[in-house]
SEMI-204645 format. One line per 8 residues: number of its first residue (from 1); their letters; for each residue x, y, z of N, C-alpha, C, O, CB. Coordinates in steps of 0.02 Angstrom, whole numbers, padded with zeros to 5 digits, m for minus. Glycine has a CB too. Example, Ala and Ser with C-alpha at 12.3 -4.5 7.8 and 13.67 -1.06 7.14 Angstrom:
REM SEMI-204645
1) as) 00660:m00284:00390:00615:m00225:00390:00660:m00165:00390:00712:m00166:00423:00565:m00224:00452 | 00642:m00112:00354:00684:m00053:00357:00645:00002:00394:00670:00057:00402:00704:m00030:00286
This chain:
REM SEMI-204645
1) mktsakil) m00222:08117:02002:m00219:08045:02007:m00215:08014:01937:m00178:07966:01926:m00279:08017:02045 | m00255:08042:01887:m00253:08017:01820:m00184:08025:01790:m00159:07980:01755:m00305:08051:01777 | m00152:08083:01802:m00085:08095:01776:m00035:08045:01804:00006:08018:01767:m00062:08166:01791 | m00038:08032:01870:00008:07985:01901:m00003:07915:01873:00045:07878:01862:m00002:07984:01976 | m00066:07896:01860:m00080:07830:01833:m00050:07823:01763:m00024:07770:01746:m00156:07817:01831 | m00055:07876:01722:m00025:07874:01656:00050:07866:01659:00080:07830:01619:m00043:07937:01617 | 00082:07900:01707:00154:07895:01716:00174:07824:01736:00223:07797:01710:00179:07945:01769 | 00134:07794:01781:00148:07725:01802:00142:07678:01743:00185:07634:01735:00100:07703:01859
9) ltaavaag) 00090:07686:01702:00081:07643:01644:00139:07650:01595:00163:07601:01568:00014:07658:01609 | 00160:07713:01584:00216:07725:01539:00280:07692:01564:00317:07661:01525:00228:07800:01530 | 00293:07698:01630:00353:07667:01659:00350:07591:01653:00401:07559:01639:00360:07687:01733 | 00291:07562:01664:00284:07490:01659:00296:07466:01588:00329:07415:01578:00215:07468:01683 | 00268:07502:01538:00279:07483:01468:00352:07488:01450:00379:07445:01415:00237:07527:01422 | 00385:07542:01473:00457:07551:01458:00498:07495:01489:00543:07469:01457:00481:07619:01484 | 00482:07477:01552:00519:07423:01585:00509:07357:01548:00557:07318:01542:00496:07417:01658 | 00448:07344:01524:00435:07283:01488:00473:07280:01423:00499:07227:01404:00362:07275:01475
17) alaslpar) 00477:07336:01388:00514:07338:01325:00589:07328:01337:00622:07292:01299:00502:07404:01289 | 00615:07359:01389:00686:07353:01404:00704:07282:01425:00760:07259:01413:00706:07401:01458 | 00657:07247:01457:00671:07179:01481:00687:07132:01424:00719:07081:01435:00612:07153:01520 | 00665:07147:01362:00677:07104:01305:00746:07116:01274:00766:07079:01229:00624:07113:01253 | 00782:07167:01298:00848:07183:01270:00902:07147:01309:00893:07130:01367:00860:07259:01272 | 00960:07134:01277:01013:07096:01310:01045:07135:01367:01056:07195:01361:01066:07076:01260 | 01060:07100:01422:01093:07132:01479:01168:07133:01469:01196:07093:01430:01075:07096:01544 | 01201:07177:01505:01274:07182:01501:01306:07124:01537:01282:07102:01589:01297:07249:01531
25) addgpfei) 01361:07098:01509:01391:07037:01536:01452:07050:01580:01465:07011:01626:01410:06991:01481 | 01490:07104:01567:01555:07109:01599:01550:07123:01675:01587:07093:01714:01595:07164:01567 | 01506:07167:01695:01498:07182:01766:01442:07142:01798:01436:07141:01859:01485:07256:01776 | 01401:07109:01759:01342:07075:01785:01282:07121:01783:01291:07182:01785:01354:07049:01856 | 01222:07094:01779:01162:07135:01770:01132:07162:01834:01087:07204:01832:01110:07096:01734 | 01156:07140:01892:01127:07161:01955:01173:07205:01995:01234:07197:01993:01108:07099:01997 | 01144:07254:02031:01182:07293:02080:01140:07303:02142:01080:07317:02137:01204:07362:02049 | 01170:07297:02199:01136:07309:02263:01175:07365:02299:01237:07364:02300:01132:07244:02307
33) rvravyld) 01138:07412:02328:01170:07468:02363:01140:07476:02432:01082:07458:02445:01162:07533:02323 | 01180:07503:02477:01154:07528:02541:01175:07601:02546:01231:07619:02528:01182:07486:02602 | 01128:07642:02569:01141:07714:02573:01118:07742:02640:01074:07715:02673:01105:07750:02515 | 01150:07797:02659:01123:07841:02710:01091:07899:02673:01122:07931:02631:01180:07866:02761 | 01028:07913:02690:00989:07962:02651:00962:08016:02698:00932:08001:02750:00931:07927:02613 | 00973:08079:02679:00945:08134:02717:00879:08154:02687:00874:08170:02628:00994:08195:02718 | 00827:08153:02728:00758:08165:02707:00741:08238:02722:00737:08258:02780:00708:08117:02742 | 00731:08278:02670:00720:08350:02677:00652:08368:02646:00645:08370:02585:00777:08391:02642
41) faqksdai) 00602:08381:02689:00533:08393:02666:00523:08465:02642:00559:08511:02664:00484:08376:02721 | 00474:08474:02597:00459:08541:02570:00426:08586:02622:00433:08647:02618:00415:08535:02509 | 00389:08557:02670:00356:08595:02724:00305:08645:02697:00304:08703:02717:00408:08632:02765 | 00263:08622:02652:00209:08663:02626:00142:08634:02650:00132:08574:02648:00211:08667:02547 | 00097:08677:02671:00032:08654:02694:m00019:08710:02685:m00003:08769:02687:00034:08632:02768 | m00082:08689:02675:m00137:08738:02669:m00156:08765:02738:m00146:08731:02789:m00198:08705:02635 | m00182:08825:02738:m00204:08856:02801:m00266:08820:02828:m00303:08788:02790:m00220:08931:02790 | m00276:08825:02894:m00336:08798:02927:m00370:08857:02962:m00357:08869:03021:m00318:08740:02977
49) pslnvpsd) m00413:08894:02927:m00443:08954:02956:m00481:08940:03021:m00481:08982:03066:m00490:08985:02906 | m00514:08883:03026:m00555:08869:03085:m00512:08862:03148:m00537:08870:03204:m00595:08806:03074 | m00448:08847:03139:m00402:08840:03196:m00351:08897:03199:m00305:08895:03239:m00366:08773:03193 | m00360:08947:03155:m00313:09003:03151:m00242:08980:03136:m00193:09008:03162:m00314:09043:03216 | m00237:08927:03095:m00171:08902:03075:m00156:08928:03005:m00193:08914:02959:m00170:08823:03077 | m00102:08967:02996:m00086:08994:02930:m00057:08941:02883:m00042:08885:02904:m00037:09052:02937 | m00050:08960:02820:m00020:08914:02772:00054:08901:02791:00087:08944:02820:m00025:08943:02700 | 00078:08842:02774:00147:08820:02785:00165:08817:02859:00224:08822:02876:00194:08866:02749
57) aitinkkw) 00116:08810:02903:00129:08807:02975:00140:08736:03000:00163:08726:03056:00072:08840:03013 | 00123:08686:02958:00132:08617:02977:00199:08592:02950:00210:08596:02890:00073:08572:02951 | 00242:08568:02993:00308:08545:02972:00322:08474:02997:00294:08452:03047:00363:08594:02998 | 00366:08440:02960:00386:08372:02976:00461:08372:02988:00498:08405:02951:00367:08322:02919 | 00484:08335:03038:00556:08337:03053:00597:08306:02997:00578:08257:02966:00569:08300:03118 | 00655:08337:02985:00703:08311:02937:00747:08260:02974:00759:08266:03034:00747:08368:02905 | 00772:08209:02938:00811:08157:02972:00851:08117:02921:00838:08118:02861:00765:08111:03012 | 00901:08081:02947:00938:08031:02909:00902:07964:02915:00880:07945:02970:01011:08026:02933
65) ipdidley) 00896:07928:02859:00867:07861:02860:00911:07814:02819:00948:07837:02775:00794:07862:02832 | 00909:07748:02831:00944:07700:02789:00900:07679:02731:00838:07678:02737:00966:07639:02830 | 00930:07661:02674:00892:07628:02623:00934:07575:02589:00996:07576:02593:00865:07679:02570 | 00901:07529:02556:00934:07478:02516:00900:07479:02448:00838:07483:02444:00930:07407:02549 | 00939:07474:02394:00907:07473:02329:00935:07416:02287:00993:07397:02292:00916:07539:02293 | 00892:07390:02244:00908:07335:02199:00900:07361:02128:00848:07389:02111:00862:07273:02212 | 00953:07351:02087:00951:07377:02019:00965:07320:01969:01008:07277:01981:01003:07433:02009 | 00928:07321:01914:00939:07272:01861:00953:07309:01796:00915:07353:01776:00877:07224:01853
73) fftpnwss) 01008:07291:01762:01029:07322:01700:01002:07281:01642:01023:07224:01630:01106:07329:01696 | 00955:07310:01604:00928:07277:01545:00978:07280:01488:00985:07233:01449:00862:07309:01524 | 01014:07337:01483:01066:07348:01433:01121:07387:01469:01113:07405:01527:01038:07388:01369 | 01178:07400:01435:01229:07441:01468:01203:07509:01491:01224:07535:01542:01287:07452:01422 | 01156:07538:01453:01132:07605:01469:01067:07608:01509:01056:07656:01546:01122:07643:01406 | 01025:07557:01503:00959:07560:01534:00953:07511:01592:00975:07454:01587:00905:07546:01482 | 00923:07535:01646:00914:07493:01705:00852:07515:01743:00821:07566:01727:00976:07496:01751 | 00833:07475:01792:00777:07492:01836:00798:07482:01908:00832:07433:01924:00714:07450:01819
81) elvltypq) 00778:07528:01952:00800:07527:02022:00739:07528:02068:00694:07568:02060:00846:07587:02036 | 00739:07482:02117:00688:07480:02169:00720:07500:02235:00768:07468:02257:00655:07409:02173 | 00694:07552:02266:00722:07579:02328:00676:07561:02386:00615:07572:02383:00731:07656:02324 | 00705:07532:02439:00666:07509:02496:00697:07533:02562:00757:07547:02565:00662:07433:02496 | 00656:07538:02613:00678:07549:02681:00626:07518:02727:00580:07485:02703:00689:07627:02696 | 00632:07529:02792:00580:07506:02838:00538:07566:02859:00559:07623:02849:00611:07470:02901 | 00478:07555:02888:00435:07612:02906:00471:07663:02951:00502:07645:03001:00372:07587:02942 | 00467:07726:02930:00502:07780:02965:00453:07821:03006:00399:07838:02982:00540:07825:02915
89) sqtvtvag) 00472:07837:03067:00430:07878:03111:00448:07952:03104:00507:07970:03104:00437:07856:03184 | 00398:07994:03097:00409:08066:03090:00368:08104:03142:00314:08082:03162:00390:08090:03018 | 00394:08160:03164:00360:08204:03211:00330:08264:03175:00362:08295:03133:00408:08228:03267 | 00267:08279:03191:00231:08335:03159:00227:08393:03209:00210:08384:03267:00160:08313:03137 | 00243:08452:03184:00242:08513:03225:00198:08565:03191:00199:08573:03130:00313:08541:03236 | 00159:08601:03230:00118:08656:03205:00143:08721:03237:00149:08725:03298:00042:08645:03220 | 00157:08771:03196:00182:08835:03221:00132:08865:03271:00072:08868:03257:00195:08884:03163 | 00157:08886:03328:00115:08915:03380:00082:08865:03425:00052:08883:03476:00063:08956:03348
97) vgdigtfk) 00087:08800:03408:00057:08747:03448:00110:08701:03476:00108:08682:03535:00006:08707:03407 | 00159:08683:03433:00211:08636:03454:00201:08567:03423:00162:08560:03376:00214:08630:03530 | 00235:08518:03450:00228:08449:03425:00157:08424:03437:00130:08431:03492:00280:08403:03458 | 00127:08394:03385:00059:08368:03394:00057:08291:03386:00003:08262:03387:00012:08401:03344 | 00115:08259:03377:00115:08187:03374:00159:08160:03319:00202:08195:03292:00045:08162:03364 | 00149:08097:03301:00192:08062:03254:00150:08020:03205:00090:08008:03215:00242:08016:03291 | 00182:07999:03152:00155:07950:03105:00213:07912:03075:00271:07933:03080:00111:07985:03049 | 00198:07856:03042:00250:07817:03007:00234:07815:02933:00176:07818:02912:00255:07746:03036
105) hlpptltv) 00288:07811:02893:00279:07805:02820:00329:07755:02792:00386:07751:02815:00287:07874:02786 | 00306:07718:02742:00347:07670:02706:00347:07690:02633:00294:07686:02601:00322:07595:02716 | 00405:07713:02604:00403:07744:02538:00440:07706:02483:00489:07733:02456:00432:07813:02544 | 00419:07645:02464:00454:07612:02408:00449:07652:02344:00396:07681:02328:00425:07542:02397 | 00504:07654:02306:00508:07694:02245:00539:07652:02189:00589:07618:02199:00550:07759:02257 | 00509:07654:02130:00533:07618:02072:00548:07667:02016:00505:07708:01998:00481:07564:02048 | 00609:07664:01989:00628:07710:01935:00658:07671:01877:00684:07616:01885:00679:07762:01961 | 00653:07701:01818:00690:07679:01759:00746:07729:01747:00734:07789:01747:00642:07673:01696
113) kynflpts) 00807:07704:01737:00866:07747:01736:00903:07742:01669:00904:07690:01636:00913:07728:01793 | 00934:07798:01649:00979:07799:01592:01049:07813:01618:01061:07863:01652:00958:07852:01539 | 01096:07767:01603:01165:07771:01625:01209:07797:01567:01214:07763:01516:01191:07702:01651 | 01239:07855:01576:01273:07889:01521:01339:07856:01501:01354:07851:01441:01285:07961:01539 | 01379:07834:01549:01446:07808:01535:01454:07739:01568:01490:07733:01618:01501:07857:01562 | 01421:07688:01541:01417:07624:01577:01482:07585:01581:01487:07538:01620:01367:07581:01544 | 01533:07604:01542:01596:07566:01544:01653:07604:01577:01709:07578:01582:01617:07547:01475 | 01641:07666:01601:01693:07705:01633:01692:07694:01709:01645:07664:01735:01685:07780:01617
121) dfrpyvgv) 01743:07718:01743:01743:07715:01816:01689:07762:01845:01656:07745:01894:01812:07733:01844 | 01681:07820:01814:01630:07869:01835:01568:07858:01792:01570:07865:01731:01657:07943:01828 | 01511:07841:01825:01451:07820:01789:01390:07861:01810:01352:07840:01854:01438:07746:01800 | 01381:07920:01780:01323:07961:01798:01258:07933:01768:01259:07897:01719:01333:08033:01774 | 01201:07951:01799:01137:07927:01776:01082:07976:01794:01090:08019:01838:01121:07858:01806 | 01025:07970:01759:00963:08004:01778:00908:07952:01777:00913:07901:01744:00948:08064:01728 | 00855:07965:01814:00800:07917:01817:00734:07951:01830:00731:08007:01855:00813:07865:01870 | 00679:07917:01812:00612:07941:01826:00569:07880:01843:00579:07826:01815:00583:07981:01766
129) gvnltiis) 00521:07890:01887:00479:07833:01906:00421:07853:01950:00395:07908:01944:00521:07781:01941 | 00403:07808:01994:00344:07818:02036:00360:07800:02109:00404:07760:02123:00284:07775:02011 | 00323:07832:02154:00329:07819:02225:00260:07804:02254:00211:07837:02239:00362:07880:02261 | 00258:07753:02296:00198:07738:02335:00217:07742:02409:00253:07699:02434:00168:07667:02316 | 00192:07792:02444:00206:07799:02515:00146:07774:02555:00090:07799:02547:00222:07873:02533 | 00158:07726:02598:00106:07698:02641:00112:07730:02710:00164:07727:02742:00113:07619:02646 | 00058:07762:02732:00058:07799:02796:00020:07758:02848:m00035:07734:02835:00026:07869:02787 | 00050:07751:02907:00020:07710:02959:00037:07738:03028:00073:07787:03034:00044:07636:02954
137) svnlavpg) 00009:07707:03079:00023:07725:03149:00016:07800:03161:00058:07831:03192:00093:07703:03169 | m00039:07829:03135:m00051:07901:03144:m00073:07914:03215:m00124:07888:03238:m00104:07926:03092 | m00035:07956:03250:m00051:07973:03320:m00043:08049:03327:00005:08074:03356:m00003:07935:03370 | m00092:08085:03300:m00090:08158:03299:m00151:08187:03335:m00206:08160:03329:m00088:08184:03226 | m00140:08240:03373:m00196:08273:03408:m00176:08345:03424:m00120:08358:03444:m00215:08234:03473 | m00224:08390:03415:m00214:08460:03434:m00248:08472:03501:m00308:08458:03508:m00242:08509:03379 | m00211:08497:03551:m00242:08509:03617:m00303:08554:03612:m00302:08607:03580:m00191:08541:03665 | m00357:08533:03643:m00419:08571:03642:m00461:08561:03580:m00516:08587:03576:m00403:08642:03649
145) vgpldlds) m00435:08524:03532:m00472:08511:03469:m00490:08437:03463:m00548:08419:03457:m00431:08534:03408 | m00437:08394:03466:m00449:08323:03461:m00402:08289:03413:m00356:08322:03387:m00520:08310:03440 | m00411:08224:03400:m00365:08187:03357:m00374:08205:03284:m00428:08222:03261:m00377:08112:03366 | m00317:08201:03247:m00316:08212:03176:m00296:08148:03141:m00266:08103:03171:m00268:08270:03157 | m00313:08143:03077:m00295:08084:03038:m00263:08106:02972:m00271:08163:02951:m00357:08039:03026 | m00228:08059:02938:m00196:08070:02874:m00221:08017:02825:m00248:07965:02845:m00119:08069:02880 | m00211:08030:02760:m00225:07979:02710:m00182:07918:02723:m00127:07924:02751:m00214:08006:02638 | m00206:07859:02704:m00168:07798:02715:m00113:07787:02665:m00069:07746:02676:m00214:07738:02714
153) ssfgvagq) m00114:07824:02609:m00062:07816:02558:m00058:07879:02515:m00103:07920:02513:m00076:07755:02514 | 00000:07884:02480:00010:07938:02432:00047:07909:02372:00095:07872:02380:00051:07998:02464 | 00024:07927:02312:00053:07901:02251:00075:07960:02208:00036:08006:02197:00003:07856:02212 | 00138:07959:02184:00162:08014:02143:00224:07998:02104:00250:07942:02108:00174:08074:02186 | 00247:08046:02066:00306:08036:02024:00370:08044:02066:00369:08073:02121:00306:08087:01965 | 00425:08018:02039:00490:08024:02070:00542:08037:02016:00537:08011:01961:00508:07961:02112 | 00593:08076:02032:00648:08088:01987:00714:08081:02024:00716:08090:02085:00643:08157:01954 | 00768:08065:01988:00832:08056:02021:00889:08074:01974:00882:08072:01913:00840:07985:02046
161) vgfdykva) 00946:08091:02004:01008:08102:01969:01064:08080:02016:01059:08090:02076:01017:08177:01946 | 01116:08051:01989:01171:08028:02032:01226:07996:01992:01229:08002:01931:01144:07979:02084 | 01271:07962:02028:01325:07927:01994:01352:07870:02038:01347:07872:02099:01382:07975:01976 | 01379:07820:02004:01420:07769:02035:01493:07782:02016:01506:07805:01960:01398:07696:02013 | 01539:07769:02061:01610:07774:02045:01644:07708:02065:01642:07688:02123:01644:07835:02082 | 01674:07675:02016:01703:07609:02027:01769:07616:02065:01814:07652:02043:01715:07572:01960 | 01774:07582:02122:01834:07586:02163:01872:07520:02165:01931:07519:02185:01816:07608:02234 | 01841:07466:02144:01872:07400:02141:01826:07355:02101:01770:07374:02085:01884:07370:02213
169) dhwfvnad) 01850:07295:02082:01807:07249:02046:01741:07238:02084:01741:07219:02142:01843:07182:02035 | 01687:07252:02050:01619:07243:02076:01597:07298:02125:01537:07303:02139:01613:07177:02110 | 01642:07338:02152:01625:07385:02206:01623:07457:02181:01664:07479:02141:01676:07379:02264 | 01573:07494:02206:01562:07564:02186:01545:07606:02248:01516:07582:02296:01506:07568:02133 | 01564:07670:02245:01534:07718:02291:01480:07755:02252:01484:07762:02191:01588:07768:02321 | 01429:07779:02287:01371:07807:02254:01349:07871:02288:01350:07877:02349:01314:07757:02253 | 01328:07920:02247:01294:07980:02271:01231:07988:02230:01232:07980:02169:01340:08044:02266 | 01175:08004:02263:01111:08003:02230:01065:08056:02259:01063:08066:02320:01078:07933:02235
177) vkwvqlss) 01029:08091:02216:00979:08141:02237:00912:08122:02205:00908:08114:02144:01001:08214:02218 | 00861:08116:02246:00794:08102:02221:00746:08157:02244:00755:08188:02297:00770:08033:02244 | 00694:08168:02204:00637:08209:02224:00575:08166:02217:00566:08133:02166:00632:08274:02181 | 00532:08167:02268:00473:08124:02269:00411:08167:02281:00410:08209:02326:00480:08069:02323 | 00360:08156:02242:00296:08190:02251:00257:08154:02306:00240:08096:02300:00254:08192:02185 | 00243:08190:02361:00211:08160:02419:00166:08211:02453:00189:08265:02470:00264:08132:02469 | 00103:08194:02462:00057:08238:02496:00005:08197:02533:m00004:08138:02519:00022:08287:02446 | m00030:08230:02580:m00083:08196:02617:m00133:08247:02642:m00115:08303:02662:m00054:08156:02677
185) dvkfdgtk) m00197:08228:02640:m00248:08269:02672:m00245:08260:02748:m00233:08205:02772:m00319:08251:02645 | m00257:08314:02784:m00263:08311:02857:m00338:08314:02873:m00374:08358:02849:m00224:08371:02891 | m00361:08266:02913:m00432:08260:02926:m00449:08265:03000:m00411:08240:03043:m00458:08194:02899 | m00505:08297:03015:m00532:08299:03083:m00603:08273:03081:m00646:08299:03045:m00529:08372:03112 | m00615:08221:03120:m00682:08190:03123:m00705:08170:03053:m00764:08177:03036:m00732:08239:03155 | m00658:08145:03012:m00674:08121:02945:m00679:08174:02892:m00690:08158:02834:m00737:08085:02948 | m00671:08238:02910:m00676:08293:02862:m00608:08324:02849:m00570:08337:02896:m00725:08346:02888 | m00592:08335:02786:m00528:08366:02768:m00526:08438:02793:m00572:08477:02781:m00518:08364:02692
193) istvhldp) m00471:08455:02828:m00462:08524:02851:m00400:08557:02822:m00392:08618:02827:m00459:08525:02927 | m00355:08517:02792:m00295:08544:02762:m00262:08491:02719:m00281:08432:02722:m00245:08570:02816 | m00214:08511:02678:m00172:08465:02640:m00099:08484:02652:m00081:08543:02647:m00190:08467:02564 | m00058:08435:02667:00013:08447:02674:00048:08421:02612:00034:08366:02588:00042:08413:02739 | 00094:08462:02585:00132:08444:02525:00204:08434:02548:00242:08481:02556:00126:08501:02469 | 00223:08371:02557:00288:08355:02587:00344:08355:02534:00398:08382:02547:00286:08287:02622 | 00331:08326:02476:00376:08327:02418:00450:08327:02438:00485:08376:02424:00360:08387:02375 | 00474:08275:02469:00542:08277:02496:00597:08270:02444:00588:08239:02392:00551:08223:02547
201) wllgvgvg) 00654:08300:02459:00718:08285:02428:00752:08231:02470:00752:08234:02531:00763:08349:02420 | 00781:08182:02436:00818:08128:02469:00890:08130:02445:00904:08115:02387:00785:08059:02456 | 00936:08148:02489:01006:08157:02472:01045:08098:02501:01052:08092:02561:01034:08225:02500 | 01071:08054:02457:01099:07992:02480:01172:07982:02461:01194:08005:02408:01060:07936:02454 | 01209:07948:02505:01277:07924:02491:01281:07853:02515:01251:07834:02565:01331:07970:02526 | 01320:07812:02478:01324:07742:02499:01373:07703:02457:01416:07731:02423:01257:07710:02495 | 01368:07637:02460:01412:07591:02423:01368:07541:02386:01312:07526:02407:01462:07555:02472 | 01395:07516:02330:01360:07467:02290:01405:07409:02270:01466:07416:02265:01330:07500:02230
209) yrf) 01372:07353:02258:01408:07292:02235:01371:07266:02174:01311:07251:02177:01412:07238:02292 | 01408:07258:02118:01377:07235:02056:01399:07164:02041:01457:07146:02049:01395:07281:01997 | 01351:07122:02019:01366:07052:02008:01321:07023:01953:01326:06964:01936:01357:07011:02073
């Protein structure tokens, strides 16, 4: 948690410093994108000896989700991107048991990006930032054991790589890959019995409009 807090502070200081620099004028400083994103979880979890559940036996369904992101260019090369979606429902499965229920998560992510070729049609970038995942509507239960609970939030680092390709004035197609640090304790009757390490890859394609 201390490491993540230091990363957040560093990102905030960097964003503040960049905000004092002149923005690019020719394309405009703002870009909005919509993407289809494939959510691919790491599927790592600690064993639960008391329930005879081995390690990595807890899995979350992979799925396509929509997202929208807002980007502001402080300079031709430096920008910041905020990625948003609506709460997503996921199904949890335990090997040898089957589906044990669902939960929802809302994962806003903020990154600071470096754009390598800001004046070309092909505009690759890399970024680093933070993710805050809010977990809600937890409805999990193991037959014969009882209801389970998850942490209400997860805070971690995020990284990305991708590109915009200009196809017309103001319009771009986009491909983007992100990795997000995401984990949660699994609790029974208020006591931690396991930790799931979801750490998803987010593989996105979409379109953007700069103004």
